[in-house]
C-alpha angles and dihedrals in degrees: 000000000000119000118251126240131228139015111331103013114271137170127242098243126080120266116224113218130186090275108149100073091040091049091052089051092049092047090051089053095045097087090051091050092049092049091049093047099040127222096281142030096040124132114239115216120198094192124120088254090069105037094166092054091233119177109262108192093178091069124091106271090219104039126170106257124207118190121213132182120274115297095200090114095032126110086235092066092051095045104047095068094070102015102051095146098056125093118252131211092276095048096091092052091046094051096043092048091046089057093043096048099032090229136099115264125214127195111212121191112213142153116268094253090053092049089051092054095046094047090052092048093047095237087116112049093189143008135199112206139168114246092258091049091049092052090050093049094048099040091110095045141299115328098188144315123307107229100171141011116227109223115201123230122246090233118123134171132219123219104223144177132183115284092239094050122115089227109109104168140017092258088065088068095080108121092013132115117249132204112224127185123237118338112265094012108150093224107023095043114019095026091050091050090050092051091051092047092052089066094043100265104131126192087257090061093058115092107241129225130250094216143086082010127354110254095023128132118250109257129182130195093239146009089255093057091050089049091052090051091054098045103032108011123188120298089348094307110120131193106238096229144355147164126266135177112272092219091055091049091049090052094055120104115252092243141002104076109155140172095230099125108042092201096050111013117182123248135206136187095250089065092065138067112205111220101177148317134262116250117254125239112250131230109272146184130240106209131195122207116242085234094057117113108265094225092050090046090054093048091051093048091048090049092050096047091052096041096099089056105033104022108031091157089066097056097037092053089055095048092249134129095208149319112256133193113272119255128207088258092053094046097047107171092348116097119248120234121214121211110257 
């Protein structure tokens, strides 16, 4: 299985979400939004949260914009059409930076060449790119200043089913229920979706749950709870497959898993069939535009370098272990910025 790219992991192809009904709803609301916003003076957002590019006058007219790689194959793109109110993997970073800078922060998915152009023009103040995306964006020359290196976590998930299941490969999961870990988890949610999508199982192909909300994905508070659902289920009804932490699977005994304690039954490797692995997040670069305000640039760099200590929710949501100071090897031909 090829490794994914970006934050959180995502595949290269486009994910198809249940768009049509959501689009009809959005189109029906468009005239109201236009009347509320007026014909002029609105702020146009190109983020996935505003797919129709409607004027949103309530937003800061001079927001801080952070470019990210294309989300066409990202779980984010599939999710936003019916889950517009939920926070995504970038939401923690957005909110923390909003507080730090005192300005609204927008995340804007673009192709690398678009990010390069907008960094040079100053429309984007910052960008967070995987290493491959950064190389593509800077192939014709420096596009800005690297202020931090995104270091990926060692976490990885395993796509599993019960050993006695008739499911033999991930593609067999079409039309089946699936046990995810915590909502918005970089590995047990987005990484699992990316692993499924790599084999052609889109989020539309997964049978949705009736509770807590009809049409929702099945989420659990931990890898262990997802594993229990796959192996033991509830009242004899099992979920056909799910995702668990690789480190937890590796720590299991080879045999001996039993349903003795219904609250905390034991598990063993021989109860599982491993179908695949989640892709890992890649090393990345956080870039500042040459046009960005120096004081703001320094505040953002300081925030990033302290994130693993003071804002762990930010790095964990992105599938990262930390942001580190750039080295000469990381910066290459792009100038390094020191925190002021």
